[in-house]
A tleap script that builds the chain and sets N, CA, C and O, in Angstrom:
source leaprc.protein.ff14SB
mol = sequence {
  NMET SER SER LEU ALA VAL ASP THR SER ALA
  ALA VAL ASP TYR MET ARG PRO ASP ARG ASN
  ALA PRO PRO GLN LEU ALA LEU ALA GLU THR
  ILE PHE LEU PRO LEU GLN VAL LEU GLY GLU
  LEU PHE ALA GLY ALA PHE SER SER THR ARG
  ARG ASP GLU ASN LEU ARG ALA ILE ASN GLU
  LEU ALA THR LYS SER THR VAL LEU LEU PRO
  THR ILE ASP THR ALA ARG PHE TYR GLY GLU
  LEU ARG ALA ARG GLU ALA ALA ALA LEU SER
  PRO SER LYS LEU ASN ASP LEU TRP ILE ALA
  ALA LEU CYS LEU GLN HIE ASP LEU PRO LEU
  LEU THR ASN ASP HIE GLY PHE ASP ASP ILE
  ALA GLY LEU THR VAL ILE HIE CTRP
}
set mol.1.N position { 85.399 98.025 9.252 }
set mol.1.CA position { 85.486 97.725 10.679 }
set mol.1.C position { 85.846 99.012 11.405 }
set mol.1.O position { 86.883 99.616 11.130 }
set mol.2.N position { 85.009 99.421 12.311 }
set mol.2.CA position { 85.238 100.733 12.919 }
set mol.2.C position { 86.172 100.684 14.122 }
set mol.2.O position { 87.105 101.483 14.203 }
set mol.3.N position { 85.945 99.771 15.051 }
set mol.3.CA position { 86.772 99.725 16.257 }
set mol.3.C position { 87.033 98.288 16.652 }
set mol.3.O position { 86.188 97.415 16.455 }
set mol.4.N position { 88.205 98.046 17.208 }
set mol.4.CA position { 88.520 96.736 17.749 }
set mol.4.C position { 89.607 96.860 18.797 }
set mol.4.O position { 90.361 97.832 18.833 }
set mol.5.N position { 89.667 95.855 19.643 }
set mol.5.CA position { 90.730 95.772 20.644 }
set mol.5.C position { 91.745 94.741 20.156 }
set mol.5.O position { 91.408 93.823 19.408 }
set mol.6.N position { 92.967 94.905 20.583 }
set mol.6.CA position { 94.020 93.961 20.198 }
set mol.6.C position { 94.565 93.271 21.441 }
set mol.6.O position { 94.672 93.869 22.512 }
set mol.7.N position { 94.908 91.995 21.271 }
set mol.7.CA position { 95.595 91.316 22.351 }
set mol.7.C position { 97.087 91.360 22.050 }
set mol.7.O position { 97.513 91.973 21.071 }
set mol.8.N position { 97.863 90.717 22.883 }
set mol.8.CA position { 99.317 90.786 22.763 }
set mol.8.C position { 99.810 90.205 21.442 }
set mol.8.O position { 100.716 90.765 20.825 }
set mol.9.N position { 99.228 89.087 20.996 }
set mol.9.CA position { 99.691 88.476 19.744 }
set mol.9.C position { 99.490 89.420 18.559 }
set mol.9.O position { 100.366 89.529 17.700 }
set mol.10.N position { 98.357 90.094 18.508 }
set mol.10.CA position { 98.100 91.039 17.415 }
set mol.10.C position { 99.036 92.239 17.501 }
set mol.10.O position { 99.549 92.708 16.485 }
set mol.11.N position { 99.253 92.728 18.709 }
set mol.11.CA position { 100.131 93.881 18.888 }
set mol.11.C position { 101.564 93.553 18.477 }
set mol.11.O position { 102.225 94.352 17.814 }
set mol.12.N position { 102.035 92.384 18.873 }
set mol.12.CA position { 103.410 91.979 18.517 }
set mol.12.C position { 103.543 91.844 17.006 }
set mol.12.O position { 104.517 92.322 16.426 }
set mol.13.N position { 102.574 91.198 16.363 }
set mol.13.CA position { 102.652 91.052 14.913 }
set mol.13.C position { 102.593 92.403 14.208 }
set mol.13.O position { 103.217 92.584 13.163 }
set mol.14.N position { 101.856 93.342 14.766 }
set mol.14.CA position { 101.783 94.690 14.200 }
set mol.14.C position { 103.124 95.423 14.340 }
set mol.14.O position { 103.547 96.129 13.425 }
set mol.15.N position { 103.776 95.253 15.472 }
set mol.15.CA position { 104.998 96.014 15.754 }
set mol.15.C position { 106.239 95.429 15.096 }
set mol.15.O position { 107.199 96.158 14.848 }
set mol.16.N position { 106.245 94.134 14.807 }
set mol.16.CA position { 107.452 93.501 14.282 }
set mol.16.C position { 107.463 93.491 12.765 }
set mol.16.O position { 106.559 92.936 12.140 }
set mol.17.N position { 108.479 94.103 12.165 }
set mol.17.CA position { 108.525 94.183 10.703 }
set mol.17.C position { 108.739 92.825 10.027 }
set mol.17.O position { 108.459 92.679 8.837 }
set mol.18.N position { 109.232 91.833 10.772 }
set mol.18.CA position { 109.474 90.515 10.188 }
set mol.18.C position { 108.221 89.630 10.204 }
set mol.18.O position { 108.282 88.471 9.792 }
set mol.19.N position { 107.099 90.159 10.670 }
set mol.19.CA position { 105.836 89.416 10.716 }
set mol.19.C position { 104.791 90.140 9.872 }
set mol.19.O position { 104.910 91.332 9.589 }
set mol.20.N position { 103.787 89.403 9.487 }
set mol.20.CA position { 102.684 90.014 8.740 }
set mol.20.C position { 101.739 90.681 9.728 }
set mol.20.O position { 101.190 90.030 10.616 }
set mol.21.N position { 101.558 91.971 9.565 }
set mol.21.CA position { 100.645 92.703 10.443 }
set mol.21.C position { 99.212 92.277 10.144 }
set mol.21.O position { 98.861 92.059 8.985 }
set mol.22.N position { 98.396 92.158 11.164 }
set mol.22.CA position { 96.996 91.812 10.939 }
set mol.22.C position { 96.328 92.854 10.038 }
set mol.22.O position { 96.337 94.039 10.373 }
set mol.23.N position { 95.754 92.447 8.910 }
set mol.23.CA position { 95.164 93.423 7.976 }
set mol.23.C position { 93.992 94.199 8.578 }
set mol.23.O position { 93.692 95.307 8.131 }
set mol.24.N position { 93.334 93.637 9.574 }
set mol.24.CA position { 92.204 94.325 10.198 }
set mol.24.C position { 92.623 95.633 10.865 }
set mol.24.O position { 91.811 96.548 11.001 }
set mol.25.N position { 93.881 95.726 11.279 }
set mol.25.CA position { 94.348 96.950 11.945 }
set mol.25.C position { 94.373 98.130 10.989 }
set mol.25.O position { 94.106 99.262 11.395 }
set mol.26.N position { 94.688 97.883 9.732 }
set mol.26.CA position { 94.709 98.972 8.754 }
set mol.26.C position { 93.298 99.489 8.467 }
set mol.26.O position { 93.128 100.637 8.055 }
set mol.27.N position { 92.297 98.648 8.682 }
set mol.27.CA position { 90.922 99.023 8.406 }
set mol.27.C position { 90.210 99.626 9.614 }
set mol.27.O position { 89.134 100.209 9.480 }
set mol.28.N position { 90.810 99.483 10.784 }
set mol.28.CA position { 90.158 99.937 12.015 }
set mol.28.C position { 90.201 101.452 12.137 }
set mol.28.O position { 91.238 102.085 11.939 }
set mol.29.N position { 89.061 102.005 12.464 }
set mol.29.CA position { 88.973 103.442 12.720 }
set mol.29.C position { 89.638 103.770 14.059 }
set mol.29.O position { 90.368 104.753 14.184 }
set mol.30.N position { 89.366 102.916 15.062 }
set mol.30.CA position { 89.951 103.091 16.389 }
set mol.30.C position { 90.495 101.755 16.864 }
set mol.30.O position { 89.807 100.736 16.812 }
set mol.31.N position { 91.742 101.771 17.330 }
set mol.31.CA position { 92.369 100.583 17.905 }
set mol.31.C position { 92.418 100.777 19.411 }
set mol.31.O position { 92.959 101.767 19.904 }
set mol.32.N position { 91.849 99.825 20.134 }
set mol.32.CA position { 91.864 99.870 21.593 }
set mol.32.C position { 92.913 98.900 22.108 }
set mol.32.O position { 93.004 97.759 21.655 }
set mol.33.N position { 93.693 99.368 23.051 }
set mol.33.CA position { 94.788 98.596 23.626 }
set mol.33.C position { 94.513 98.404 25.115 }
set mol.33.O position { 94.709 99.330 25.902 }
set mol.34.N position { 94.056 97.202 25.515 }
set mol.34.CA position { 93.817 96.967 26.944 }
set mol.34.C position { 95.091 97.171 27.759 }
set mol.34.O position { 96.180 96.802 27.322 }
set mol.35.N position { 94.951 97.752 28.926 }
set mol.35.CA position { 96.100 98.025 29.791 }
set mol.35.C position { 96.927 96.762 30.039 }
set mol.35.O position { 98.154 96.827 30.100 }
set mol.36.N position { 96.265 95.621 30.182 }
set mol.36.CA position { 96.975 94.368 30.441 }
set mol.36.C position { 97.856 93.976 29.261 }
set mol.36.O position { 98.936 93.417 29.451 }
set mol.37.N position { 97.406 94.260 28.055 }
set mol.37.CA position { 98.222 93.997 26.867 }
set mol.37.C position { 99.456 94.889 26.893 }
set mol.37.O position { 100.565 94.434 26.611 }
set mol.38.N position { 99.263 96.140 27.227 }
set mol.38.CA position { 100.386 97.066 27.324 }
set mol.38.C position { 101.408 96.558 28.345 }
set mol.38.O position { 102.612 96.611 28.096 }
set mol.39.N position { 100.934 96.072 29.482 }
set mol.39.CA position { 101.831 95.502 30.492 }
set mol.39.C position { 102.599 94.299 29.972 }
set mol.39.O position { 103.798 94.170 30.221 }
set mol.40.N position { 101.914 93.412 29.246 }
set mol.40.CA position { 102.588 92.238 28.683 }
set mol.40.C position { 103.635 92.655 27.656 }
set mol.40.O position { 104.713 92.064 27.589 }
set mol.41.N position { 103.321 93.665 26.861 }
set mol.41.CA position { 104.286 94.154 25.873 }
set mol.41.C position { 105.523 94.739 26.555 }
set mol.41.O position { 106.651 94.459 26.150 }
set mol.42.N position { 105.306 95.552 27.591 }
set mol.42.CA position { 106.450 96.114 28.318 }
set mol.42.C position { 107.277 95.023 28.981 }
set mol.42.O position { 108.505 95.104 28.990 }
set mol.43.N position { 106.631 94.008 29.534 }
set mol.43.CA position { 107.367 92.893 30.151 }
set mol.43.C position { 108.252 92.209 29.116 }
set mol.43.O position { 109.404 91.877 29.397 }
set mol.44.N position { 107.708 92.000 27.917 }
set mol.44.CA position { 108.508 91.397 26.851 }
set mol.44.C position { 109.667 92.280 26.440 }
set mol.44.O position { 110.770 91.786 26.208 }
set mol.45.N position { 109.435 93.577 26.348 }
set mol.45.CA position { 110.503 94.498 25.940 }
set mol.45.C position { 111.626 94.540 26.964 }
set mol.45.O position { 112.804 94.529 26.605 }
set mol.46.N position { 111.258 94.588 28.241 }
set mol.46.CA position { 112.286 94.681 29.280 }
set mol.46.C position { 113.109 93.399 29.419 }
set mol.46.O position { 114.200 93.420 29.990 }
set mol.47.N position { 112.589 92.284 28.900 }
set mol.47.CA position { 113.364 91.038 28.959 }
set mol.47.C position { 113.997 90.711 27.610 }
set mol.47.O position { 114.553 89.627 27.432 }
set mol.48.N position { 113.918 91.635 26.669 }
set mol.48.CA position { 114.403 91.425 25.318 }
set mol.48.C position { 115.837 91.914 25.143 }
set mol.48.O position { 116.307 92.788 25.872 }
set mol.49.N position { 116.513 91.338 24.170 }
set mol.49.CA position { 117.848 91.832 23.816 }
set mol.49.C position { 117.757 93.100 22.969 }
set mol.49.O position { 118.750 93.807 22.798 }
set mol.50.N position { 116.548 93.391 22.432 }
set mol.50.CA position { 116.321 94.610 21.637 }
set mol.50.C position { 115.421 95.554 22.416 }
set mol.50.O position { 114.435 96.071 21.890 }
set mol.51.N position { 115.768 95.767 23.654 }
set mol.51.CA position { 114.936 96.521 24.591 }
set mol.51.C position { 114.531 97.898 24.052 }
set mol.51.O position { 113.340 98.198 23.974 }
set mol.52.N position { 115.491 98.726 23.684 }
set mol.52.CA position { 115.185 100.093 23.245 }
set mol.52.C position { 114.304 100.115 21.994 }
set mol.52.O position { 113.369 100.910 21.905 }
set mol.53.N position { 114.600 99.250 21.039 }
set mol.53.CA position { 113.805 99.155 19.811 }
set mol.53.C position { 112.364 98.749 20.140 }
set mol.53.O position { 111.414 99.319 19.604 }
set mol.54.N position { 112.215 97.773 21.016 }
set mol.54.CA position { 110.880 97.310 21.391 }
set mol.54.C position { 110.114 98.367 22.190 }
set mol.54.O position { 108.907 98.530 22.006 }
set mol.55.N position { 110.801 99.072 23.062 }
set mol.55.CA position { 110.131 100.133 23.825 }
set mol.55.C position { 109.643 101.243 22.905 }
set mol.55.O position { 108.560 101.786 23.119 }
set mol.56.N position { 110.415 101.585 21.895 }
set mol.56.CA position { 109.984 102.590 20.916 }
set mol.56.C position { 108.734 102.117 20.172 }
set mol.56.O position { 107.791 102.884 19.972 }
set mol.57.N position { 108.738 100.843 19.762 }
set mol.57.CA position { 107.597 100.293 19.031 }
set mol.57.C position { 106.338 100.286 19.905 }
set mol.57.O position { 105.246 100.584 19.422 }
set mol.58.N position { 106.489 99.954 21.169 }
set mol.58.CA position { 105.344 99.950 22.090 }
set mol.58.C position { 104.806 101.369 22.261 }
set mol.58.O position { 103.595 101.588 22.215 }
set mol.59.N position { 105.694 102.314 22.456 }
set mol.59.CA position { 105.258 103.705 22.623 }
set mol.59.C position { 104.553 104.220 21.373 }
set mol.59.O position { 103.579 104.967 21.472 }
set mol.60.N position { 105.037 103.826 20.201 }
set mol.60.CA position { 104.400 104.232 18.949 }
set mol.60.C position { 102.990 103.635 18.850 }
set mol.60.O position { 102.043 104.330 18.481 }
set mol.61.N position { 102.855 102.350 19.180 }
set mol.61.CA position { 101.541 101.719 19.155 }
set mol.61.C position { 100.601 102.367 20.170 }
set mol.61.O position { 99.427 102.593 19.877 }
set mol.62.N position { 101.112 102.660 21.349 }
set mol.62.CA position { 100.281 103.267 22.394 }
set mol.62.C position { 99.777 104.648 21.978 }
set mol.62.O position { 98.650 105.017 22.310 }
set mol.63.N position { 100.593 105.410 21.260 }
set mol.63.CA position { 100.144 106.738 20.832 }
set mol.63.C position { 99.107 106.655 19.713 }
set mol.63.O position { 98.307 107.577 19.550 }
set mol.64.N position { 99.107 105.566 18.938 }
set mol.64.CA position { 98.128 105.377 17.870 }
set mol.64.C position { 96.836 104.753 18.379 }
set mol.64.O position { 95.846 104.697 17.651 }
set mol.65.N position { 96.839 104.286 19.617 }
set mol.65.CA position { 95.720 103.530 20.171 }
set mol.65.C position { 95.049 104.292 21.302 }
set mol.65.O position { 95.575 105.275 21.823 }
set mol.66.N position { 93.884 103.808 21.657 }
set mol.66.CA position { 93.201 104.266 22.860 }
set mol.66.C position { 93.400 103.180 23.910 }
set mol.66.O position { 92.971 102.042 23.724 }
set mol.67.N position { 94.043 103.531 24.997 }
set mol.67.CA position { 94.299 102.540 26.053 }
set mol.67.C position { 93.015 102.345 26.863 }
set mol.67.O position { 92.408 103.304 27.339 }
set mol.68.N position { 92.621 101.081 27.004 }
set mol.68.CA position { 91.437 100.733 27.795 }
set mol.68.C position { 91.847 100.471 29.229 }
set mol.68.O position { 92.643 99.574 29.507 }
set mol.69.N position { 91.300 101.256 30.132 }
set mol.69.CA position { 91.621 101.117 31.555 }
set mol.69.C position { 90.487 100.403 32.285 }
set mol.69.O position { 89.314 100.659 32.013 }
set mol.70.N position { 90.831 99.514 33.207 }
set mol.70.CA position { 89.782 98.825 33.964 }
set mol.70.C position { 89.092 99.761 34.952 }
set mol.70.O position { 89.682 100.713 35.463 }
set mol.71.N position { 87.816 99.451 35.200 }
set mol.71.CA position { 86.987 100.190 36.152 }
set mol.71.C position { 86.299 99.170 37.064 }
set mol.71.O position { 86.549 97.968 36.970 }
set mol.72.N position { 85.448 99.659 37.927 }
set mol.72.CA position { 84.671 98.751 38.769 }
set mol.72.C position { 83.799 97.845 37.888 }
set mol.72.O position { 83.651 96.659 38.183 }
set mol.73.N position { 83.230 98.386 36.824 }
set mol.73.CA position { 82.428 97.558 35.923 }
set mol.73.C position { 83.276 96.457 35.283 }
set mol.73.O position { 82.815 95.327 35.123 }
set mol.74.N position { 84.518 96.793 34.919 }
set mol.74.CA position { 85.416 95.784 34.363 }
set mol.74.C position { 85.626 94.669 35.372 }
set mol.74.O position { 85.628 93.492 35.012 }
set mol.75.N position { 85.802 95.039 36.639 }
set mol.75.CA position { 86.008 94.039 37.685 }
set mol.75.C position { 84.812 93.103 37.796 }
set mol.75.O position { 84.984 91.910 38.047 }
set mol.76.N position { 83.604 93.626 37.611 }
set mol.76.CA position { 82.407 92.770 37.624 }
set mol.76.C position { 82.434 91.782 36.459 }
set mol.76.O position { 82.181 90.592 36.648 }
set mol.77.N position { 82.738 92.269 35.263 }
set mol.77.CA position { 82.848 91.372 34.106 }
set mol.77.C position { 83.913 90.312 34.366 }
set mol.77.O position { 83.700 89.128 34.103 }
set mol.78.N position { 85.066 90.749 34.888 }
set mol.78.CA position { 86.160 89.822 35.186 }
set mol.78.C position { 85.713 88.777 36.206 }
set mol.78.O position { 85.944 87.583 36.015 }
set mol.79.N position { 85.082 89.219 37.278 }
set mol.79.CA position { 84.634 88.295 38.318 }
set mol.79.C position { 83.683 87.248 37.782 }
set mol.79.O position { 83.782 86.071 38.128 }
set mol.80.N position { 82.755 87.680 36.931 }
set mol.80.CA position { 81.813 86.725 36.336 }
set mol.80.C position { 82.543 85.735 35.435 }
set mol.80.O position { 82.285 84.533 35.495 }
set mol.81.N position { 83.460 86.237 34.596 }
set mol.81.CA position { 84.227 85.356 33.716 }
set mol.81.C position { 85.068 84.366 34.514 }
set mol.81.O position { 85.092 83.172 34.214 }
set mol.82.N position { 85.748 84.868 35.519 }
set mol.82.CA position { 86.628 83.997 36.298 }
set mol.82.C position { 85.827 82.920 37.028 }
set mol.82.O position { 86.265 81.771 37.093 }
set mol.83.N position { 84.670 83.267 37.575 }
set mol.83.CA position { 83.834 82.275 38.247 }
set mol.83.C position { 83.338 81.227 37.250 }
set mol.83.O position { 83.303 80.035 37.557 }
set mol.84.N position { 82.959 81.677 36.069 }
set mol.84.CA position { 82.433 80.764 35.050 }
set mol.84.C position { 83.522 79.876 34.456 }
set mol.84.O position { 83.266 78.716 34.136 }
set mol.85.N position { 84.733 80.410 34.306 }
set mol.85.CA position { 85.822 79.696 33.644 }
set mol.85.C position { 86.764 78.990 34.617 }
set mol.85.O position { 87.760 78.411 34.185 }
set mol.86.N position { 86.481 79.023 35.893 }
set mol.86.CA position { 87.407 78.552 36.930 }
set mol.86.C position { 87.917 77.140 36.699 }
set mol.86.O position { 89.104 76.880 36.900 }
set mol.87.N position { 87.068 76.238 36.289 }
set mol.87.CA position { 87.471 74.838 36.140 }
set mol.87.C position { 88.534 74.649 35.056 }
set mol.87.O position { 89.424 73.810 35.195 }
set mol.88.N position { 88.439 75.420 33.993 }
set mol.88.CA position { 89.351 75.247 32.857 }
set mol.88.C position { 90.457 76.291 32.820 }
set mol.88.O position { 91.152 76.420 31.812 }
set mol.89.N position { 90.625 77.026 33.891 }
set mol.89.CA position { 91.522 78.182 33.870 }
set mol.89.C position { 92.888 77.863 34.452 }
set mol.89.O position { 93.001 77.304 35.543 }
set mol.90.N position { 93.929 78.231 33.702 }
set mol.90.CA position { 95.285 78.134 34.241 }
set mol.90.C position { 95.698 79.529 34.717 }
set mol.90.O position { 95.248 80.528 34.156 }
set mol.91.N position { 96.540 79.608 35.737 }
set mol.91.CA position { 96.952 80.921 36.257 }
set mol.91.C position { 97.561 81.833 35.190 }
set mol.91.O position { 97.466 83.055 35.298 }
set mol.92.N position { 98.179 81.257 34.173 }
set mol.92.CA position { 98.796 82.084 33.129 }
set mol.92.C position { 97.768 82.777 32.255 }
set mol.92.O position { 98.128 83.647 31.462 }
set mol.93.N position { 96.500 82.416 32.378 }
set mol.93.CA position { 95.452 83.006 31.551 }
set mol.93.C position { 94.641 84.085 32.272 }
set mol.93.O position { 93.656 84.575 31.720 }
set mol.94.N position { 95.028 84.464 33.486 }
set mol.94.CA position { 94.272 85.474 34.227 }
set mol.94.C position { 94.247 86.817 33.492 }
set mol.94.O position { 93.215 87.488 33.472 }
set mol.95.N position { 95.357 87.210 32.898 }
set mol.95.CA position { 95.380 88.462 32.127 }
set mol.95.C position { 94.401 88.394 30.956 }
set mol.95.O position { 93.771 89.394 30.610 }
set mol.96.N position { 94.276 87.210 30.346 }
set mol.96.CA position { 93.349 87.063 29.228 }
set mol.96.C position { 91.914 87.346 29.668 }
set mol.96.O position { 91.131 87.909 28.904 }
set mol.97.N position { 91.568 86.960 30.889 }
set mol.97.CA position { 90.221 87.243 31.380 }
set mol.97.C position { 90.007 88.736 31.571 }
set mol.97.O position { 88.916 89.241 31.305 }
set mol.98.N position { 91.028 89.449 32.028 }
set mol.98.CA position { 90.917 90.915 32.148 }
set mol.98.C position { 90.731 91.547 30.766 }
set mol.98.O position { 89.922 92.458 30.598 }
set mol.99.N position { 91.482 91.058 29.789 }
set mol.99.CA position { 91.365 91.568 28.420 }
set mol.99.C position { 89.959 91.298 27.890 }
set mol.99.O position { 89.330 92.183 27.309 }
set mol.100.N position { 89.474 90.086 28.088 }
set mol.100.CA position { 88.123 89.731 27.645 }
set mol.100.C position { 87.081 90.577 28.365 }
set mol.100.O position { 86.110 91.024 27.755 }
set mol.101.N position { 87.282 90.798 29.662 }
set mol.101.CA position { 86.327 91.609 30.436 }
set mol.101.C position { 86.228 93.026 29.874 }
set mol.101.O position { 85.130 93.571 29.759 }
set mol.102.N position { 87.361 93.624 29.526 }
set mol.102.CA position { 87.340 94.966 28.939 }
set mol.102.C position { 86.608 94.972 27.599 }
set mol.102.O position { 85.844 95.892 27.306 }
set mol.103.N position { 86.846 93.948 26.793 }
set mol.103.CA position { 86.172 93.873 25.492 }
set mol.103.C position { 84.670 93.699 25.663 }
set mol.103.O position { 83.889 94.337 24.958 }
set mol.104.N position { 84.263 92.850 26.585 }
set mol.104.CA position { 82.836 92.655 26.836 }
set mol.104.C position { 82.195 93.928 27.380 }
set mol.104.O position { 81.102 94.310 26.963 }
set mol.105.N position { 82.875 94.574 28.303 }
set mol.105.CA position { 82.353 95.806 28.895 }
set mol.105.C position { 82.103 96.871 27.832 }
set mol.105.O position { 81.088 97.566 27.871 }
set mol.106.N position { 83.021 96.997 26.894 }
set mol.106.CA position { 82.949 98.056 25.882 }
set mol.106.C position { 82.374 97.564 24.549 }
set mol.106.O position { 82.349 98.303 23.565 }
set mol.107.N position { 81.912 96.308 24.530 }
set mol.107.CA position { 81.323 95.710 23.340 }
set mol.107.C position { 82.252 95.835 22.135 }
set mol.107.O position { 81.854 96.286 21.061 }
set mol.108.N position { 83.509 95.420 22.348 }
set mol.108.CA position { 84.522 95.492 21.297 }
set mol.108.C position { 84.927 94.093 20.847 }
set mol.108.O position { 85.078 93.201 21.682 }
set mol.109.N position { 85.106 93.886 19.548 }
set mol.109.CA position { 85.692 92.628 19.104 }
set mol.109.C position { 87.176 92.609 19.472 }
set mol.109.O position { 87.813 93.656 19.589 }
set mol.110.N position { 87.711 91.407 19.652 }
set mol.110.CA position { 89.118 91.253 20.024 }
set mol.110.C position { 89.875 90.609 18.878 }
set mol.110.O position { 89.533 89.512 18.435 }
set mol.111.N position { 90.904 91.293 18.400 }
set mol.111.CA position { 91.782 90.769 17.360 }
set mol.111.C position { 92.895 89.984 18.039 }
set mol.111.O position { 93.648 90.531 18.844 }
set mol.112.N position { 92.996 88.692 17.710 }
set mol.112.CA position { 93.955 87.811 18.376 }
set mol.112.C position { 94.246 86.593 17.518 }
set mol.112.O position { 93.471 86.255 16.622 }
set mol.113.N position { 95.340 85.949 17.787 }
set mol.113.CA position { 95.596 84.615 17.247 }
set mol.113.C position { 95.654 83.593 18.367 }
set mol.113.O position { 96.072 82.456 18.151 }
set mol.114.N position { 95.243 83.984 19.550 }
set mol.114.CA position { 95.201 83.107 20.720 }
set mol.114.C position { 93.820 82.460 20.768 }
set mol.114.O position { 92.825 83.132 21.037 }
set mol.115.N position { 93.763 81.168 20.509 }
set mol.115.CA position { 92.483 80.462 20.485 }
set mol.115.C position { 91.906 80.258 21.880 }
set mol.115.O position { 90.800 79.733 22.012 }
set mol.116.N position { 92.620 80.655 22.914 }
set mol.116.CA position { 92.101 80.578 24.271 }
set mol.116.C position { 90.925 81.512 24.509 }
set mol.116.O position { 90.182 81.338 25.476 }
set mol.117.N position { 90.747 82.501 23.640 }
set mol.117.CA position { 89.631 83.436 23.766 }
set mol.117.C position { 88.349 82.904 23.096 }
set mol.117.O position { 87.258 83.420 23.339 }
set mol.118.N position { 88.492 81.887 22.266 }
set mol.118.CA position { 87.384 81.432 21.426 }
set mol.118.C position { 86.162 80.961 22.209 }
set mol.118.O position { 85.039 81.094 21.724 }
set mol.119.N position { 86.350 80.424 23.384 }
set mol.119.CA position { 85.245 79.836 24.139 }
set mol.119.C position { 84.625 80.773 25.167 }
set mol.119.O position { 83.797 80.340 25.969 }
set mol.120.N position { 85.002 82.028 25.161 }
set mol.120.CA position { 84.430 82.971 26.129 }
set mol.120.C position { 83.104 83.487 25.578 }
set mol.120.O position { 83.060 84.178 24.561 }
set mol.121.N position { 82.033 83.137 26.268 }
set mol.121.CA position { 80.679 83.469 25.819 }
set mol.121.C position { 80.505 84.983 25.682 }
set mol.121.O position { 80.858 85.748 26.580 }
set mol.122.N position { 79.959 85.392 24.555 }
set mol.122.CA position { 79.663 86.790 24.311 }
set mol.122.C position { 80.804 87.582 23.714 }
set mol.122.O position { 80.596 88.705 23.254 }
set mol.123.N position { 82.003 87.031 23.708 }
set mol.123.CA position { 83.164 87.741 23.175 }
set mol.123.C position { 83.285 87.486 21.675 }
set mol.123.O position { 83.313 86.336 21.237 }
set mol.124.N position { 83.357 88.556 20.895 }
set mol.124.CA position { 83.582 88.433 19.460 }
set mol.124.C position { 85.087 88.389 19.234 }
set mol.124.O position { 85.805 89.328 19.578 }
set mol.125.N position { 85.554 87.292 18.653 }
set mol.125.CA position { 86.984 87.076 18.423 }
set mol.125.C position { 87.247 87.097 16.934 }
set mol.125.O position { 86.548 86.444 16.158 }
set mol.126.N position { 88.257 87.849 16.541 }
set mol.126.CA position { 88.662 87.928 15.142 }
set mol.126.C position { 90.080 87.383 15.038 }
set mol.126.O position { 90.995 87.875 15.698 }
set mol.127.N position { 90.255 86.353 14.194 }
set mol.127.CA position { 91.589 85.796 13.926 }
set mol.127.C position { 92.019 86.235 12.533 }
set mol.127.O position { 91.178 86.490 11.672 }
set mol.128.N position { 93.299 86.321 12.317 }
set mol.128.CA position { 93.799 86.639 10.982 }
set mol.128.C position { 94.715 85.546 10.514 }
set mol.128.O position { 95.248 85.619 9.407 }
savepdb mol mol.pdb
quit
């Protein structure tokens, strides 16, 4: 497996020593970290009792990864996804659509344990 993007669940499992890291990450040539995932990780760290430890782990993951930044093209993918998924969409899943949009834009599979990504047309989802 040459390249893949990770969502928050995969990133957390990778960073926490008490969890099993997704084996696909060890095989990936390039790990892409969507900006929205990075934001969710920082939000979790800042509300954690292990703030400094979590911030170090996030910074370590970010240096090993390529951060995916949204562009105008990403916004188009997002807009199409949001219009298509509007009926079944909860406000808490808006970040997931941005993550999916980045993966679709860059033709990257998404490593996740969140089954909410499974029904997004065209998105390759990898569960571990």
